[in-house]
C-alpha positions as CSV (number, residue, x, y, z in Angstrom):
1,X,6.6,32.2,6.8
2,X,4.4,32.0,3.8
3,X,6.6,29.4,2.3
4,X,6.6,27.4,5.4
5,X,3.5,25.2,4.5
6,X,5.2,24.3,1.0
7,X,8.5,23.5,2.8
8,X,6.6,21.1,5.3
9,X,4.8,19.4,2.4
10,X,7.8,19.0,0.3
11,X,9.6,17.5,3.0
12,X,6.9,15.0,3.9
13,X,6.8,13.8,0.3
14,X,10.6,13.7,-0.1
15,X,10.6,11.0,2.8
16,X,8.5,8.9,0.5
17,X,9.8,9.6,-2.9
18,X,12.3,12.3,-3.2
19,X,12.9,11.8,-6.9
20,X,9.3,12.5,-7.8
21,X,9.2,15.7,-5.7
22,X,12.2,17.0,-7.5
23,X,10.6,15.9,-10.9
24,X,7.5,17.3,-10.3
25,X,8.6,20.7,-8.8
26,X,10.9,20.8,-12.0
27,X,8.3,20.3,-14.4
28,X,5.9,22.6,-12.8
29,X,8.6,25.4,-12.7
30,X,9.8,24.8,-16.4
31,X,6.0,24.8,-17.7
32,X,5.1,28.0,-15.7
33,X,2.5,26.2,-13.5
34,X,4.5,27.8,-10.4
35,X,6.5,30.8,-10.0
36,X,7.7,29.5,-6.6
37,X,10.0,26.8,-8.1
38,X,13.7,27.7,-8.1
39,X,15.7,27.9,-11.3
40,X,18.0,25.0,-10.3
41,X,15.1,22.4,-10.0
42,X,14.1,23.4,-13.5
43,X,17.3,22.5,-15.2
44,X,17.3,19.9,-17.8
45,X,20.0,17.6,-16.4
46,X,18.4,17.8,-13.1
47,X,15.1,16.7,-14.5
48,X,16.8,13.8,-16.5
49,X,18.7,12.4,-13.5
50,X,15.3,12.8,-11.3
51,X,13.2,10.9,-14.0
52,X,15.6,8.2,-14.5
53,X,15.9,7.5,-10.6
54,X,12.0,7.9,-10.3
55,X,11.8,5.0,-12.7
56,X,14.4,3.0,-11.0
57,X,12.5,3.5,-7.6
58,X,9.2,2.7,-9.3
59,X,10.4,-0.5,-10.2
60,X,12.5,-1.5,-6.8
61,X,9.7,-0.1,-4.6
62,X,7.3,-2.7,-5.9
63,X,9.4,-5.7,-5.2
64,X,9.2,-7.5,-1.6
65,X,12.5,-7.2,0.3
66,X,14.0,-5.1,-2.4
67,X,11.7,-2.2,-1.5
68,X,13.4,-2.5,2.0
69,X,16.7,-2.7,0.8
70,X,16.0,0.5,-1.3
71,X,14.6,2.2,1.8
72,X,17.5,1.4,3.8
73,X,20.0,3.0,0.9
74,X,17.8,6.1,1.0
75,X,17.8,6.7,4.6
76,X,20.2,9.5,4.2
77,X,19.4,10.4,0.5
78,X,15.8,11.2,1.2
79,X,16.1,13.6,4.2
80,X,19.3,15.4,2.5
81,X,16.9,15.9,-0.6
82,X,14.2,17.1,1.5
83,X,16.4,19.6,3.3
84,X,17.8,20.8,-0.2
85,X,14.4,21.3,-1.8
86,X,13.1,23.1,1.1
87,X,16.2,25.4,1.3
88,X,15.9,26.1,-2.3
89,X,12.1,26.9,-2.0
90,X,12.8,29.2,1.0
91,X,15.8,30.9,-0.6
92,X,13.8,31.7,-3.7
93,X,10.8,33.3,-1.8
94,X,13.2,35.0,0.8
95,X,10.5,34.7,3.3
96,X,12.3,31.9,5.6
97,X,15.9,31.5,6.5
98,X,17.5,28.6,4.3
99,X,19.0,27.0,7.2
100,X,15.7,26.7,9.1
101,X,13.8,25.6,6.0
102,X,16.3,22.9,5.5
103,X,16.0,21.7,9.0
104,X,12.4,21.7,8.7
105,X,12.3,19.8,5.3
106,X,15.1,17.3,6.3
107,X,13.7,16.4,9.7
108,X,10.0,16.1,8.1
109,X,11.5,13.9,5.2
110,X,13.3,11.8,7.9
111,X,10.1,11.1,9.9
112,X,8.1,10.2,6.7
113,X,10.9,8.0,5.5
114,X,11.0,6.1,8.8
115,X,7.2,5.7,8.5
116,X,7.4,4.4,5.1
117,X,10.3,1.9,5.7
118,X,8.6,0.6,8.8
119,X,5.4,0.2,7.1
120,X,7.2,-1.9,4.2
121,X,9.1,-4.1,6.8
122,X,5.7,-5.1,8.2
123,X,4.0,-5.7,4.7
124,X,7.0,-8.0,4.0
125,X,6.2,-10.3,6.4
126,X,3.3,-11.3,4.1
127,X,4.3,-13.9,1.6
128,X,2.1,-12.4,-1.2
129,X,3.7,-9.4,-3.3
130,X,0.4,-7.5,-4.2
131,X,0.4,-5.6,-1.1
132,X,3.7,-4.2,-2.0
133,X,2.7,-3.0,-5.3
134,X,-0.6,-1.5,-4.1
135,X,1.3,0.4,-1.3
136,X,3.7,1.7,-3.8
137,X,1.1,2.8,-6.2
138,X,-0.8,4.5,-3.4
139,X,2.5,6.2,-2.2
140,X,3.4,7.5,-5.8
141,X,-0.1,8.8,-6.4
142,X,-0.2,10.3,-2.9
143,X,3.2,12.3,-3.5
144,X,2.0,13.4,-7.1
145,X,-1.5,14.4,-5.7
146,X,-0.3,16.4,-2.5
147,X,2.6,18.2,-4.5
148,X,0.5,19.2,-7.0
149,X,-2.3,20.3,-4.5
150,X,0.4,22.1,-2.6
151,X,1.5,24.3,-5.6
152,X,-2.0,25.7,-5.5
153,X,-2.9,25.5,-2.0
154,X,0.0,25.2,0.3
155,X,-1.6,25.5,3.6
156,X,-4.3,22.9,3.0
157,X,-1.7,20.5,1.5
158,X,0.5,20.9,4.6
159,X,-2.4,20.1,7.0
160,X,-3.2,17.0,5.0
161,X,0.7,16.0,5.1
162,X,0.9,16.6,8.7
163,X,-2.4,14.5,9.4
164,X,-0.9,11.7,7.0
165,X,2.4,11.9,9.1
166,X,0.6,11.4,12.5
167,X,-1.4,8.6,11.1
168,X,1.5,6.7,9.7
169,X,3.6,7.0,13.0
170,X,0.4,5.6,14.7
171,X,0.3,2.7,12.0
172,X,3.9,1.9,12.4
173,X,3.6,1.8,16.4
174,X,0.6,-0.5,15.7
175,X,2.6,-2.7,13.4
176,X,5.7,-2.9,15.6
177,X,5.3,-6.6,16.2
178,X,5.4,-7.4,12.4
179,X,8.4,-5.1,11.8
180,X,10.4,-7.0,14.6
181,X,9.4,-10.2,12.9
182,X,10.8,-9.0,9.6
183,X,14.0,-7.8,11.2
184,X,14.5,-11.4,12.9
185,X,13.9,-13.0,9.5
186,X,16.2,-10.8,7.8
187,X,19.0,-11.4,10.5
188,X,18.2,-15.2,10.0
189,X,18.7,-14.9,6.4
190,X,22.1,-13.2,6.7
191,X,23.1,-15.8,9.2
192,X,22.3,-18.8,7.1
193,X,24.1,-17.2,4.1
194,X,27.2,-16.6,6.4
195,X,27.0,-20.2,7.5
196,X,26.6,-21.3,3.9
197,X,29.6,-19.3,2.8
198,X,31.6,-20.7,5.7
199,X,30.6,-24.3,4.8
200,X,31.5,-23.8,1.3
201,X,34.7,-22.4,1.9
202,X,35.7,-25.4,4.2
203,X,38.0,-28.0,2.8
204,X,36.6,-31.6,2.4
205,X,36.8,-33.5,5.8
């Protein structure tokens, strides 16, 4: 059970920015900062791909509405990444079955991803772009900070991650009306585009 806190924390962080989690763990393992990181996460090709995708996310995550599209695409990717990272961490230590670790990491990543997506939908109801940038930067710094902290103090980091997850769920529930407003706007834009395409395709009367 000693690896469980690290598995939970990595799952929470993966739901917010899976590429940052893979990149940070890989760097910590490759530089000898942590012995808990499996060799597969330290491979050069894995680090390069994670680094490139992290840069893509760093840009997309700060643009209004683009961030929500990016989140929608990653509804499957982040939980899967959380499950894989968790299973690798458990497999390396041998203290927790890989299947159980994958389930914990994947489900935690899914929950934190839904919190992140819901929060962004609510933020996107505001016309100004600065809140998107501020939230994205806060999330990036939070993931980097908690993963780094988890390497040295996994139990305390897991407690922080659990607290943030609960608070995030409460915030999303509180912002439910804004989220519904965002979904209505998105549906209206899709309908307007469909109608415009239909009109453009009609022959002159």
